[in-house]
C-alpha positions, -999 to +999 in steps of 0.1 A: -545+685-543-575+662-536-607+673-520-621+645-498-648+643-472-620+646-446-604+677-461-578+686-487-550+661-492-518+670-509-492+647-524-454+653-525-436+624-542-404+609-529-373+632-532-394+663-535-400+661-497-364+674-492-374+708-507-394+728-481-412+746-509-430+714-519-445+709-484-452+747-479-469+750-513-493+722-505-501+737-471-507+772-486-531+756-511-551+744-481-539+708-475-546+696-440-527+664-447-498+658-471-490+622-482-455+613-492-450+580-511-414+571-514-388+543-517-357+545-494-329+521-490-316+512-455-283+530-465-301+564-466-303+586-434-338+577-421-333+598-389-327+629-411-359+621-430-379+619-397-365+653-386-374+668-420-410+657-415-411+671-380-397+705-389-417+709-421-449+699-405-443+724-377-432+752-400-462+747-423-488+738-396-498+707-415-499+669-409-476+648-430-477+610-435-448+593-451-448+557-465-419+537-478-443+510-490-422+495-517-425+457-515-426+425-535-460+434-550-440+457-574-411+433-577-429+401-588-417+384-557-381+395-560-381+421-532-348+426-514-359+430-478-323+437-467-320+467-490-352+487-486-364+504-455-402+499-455-407+527-429-439+547-424-440+579-402-464+607-393-458+642-380-487+666-372-469+699-368-489+709-337-480+684-310-447+675-328-460+640-327-439+614-346-454+579-347-440+550-366-465+526-381-458+489-382-459+473-416-494+458-409-510+492-405 
């Protein structure tokens, strides 16, 4: 949990997002935003991940931002763009908003 000038921010890393307890625990500790850094392949069920965010944001009344930002910075120029998803999403739990950010965001 990180205290910032904008409020408390929680972090749930990659696969832990599949466990509702990880999101709920951060919300109960006072997070107003939970960030989820992850790396997903295109073979994984991205639609299921989007629904997980929506449901967990709603159930815990918290905003969740998800970033699959794995790119060639970490791969020394050997990034496989056909394999990795590079998706970013946001769900706020109140309006059931789900916005996809483009990669330039």
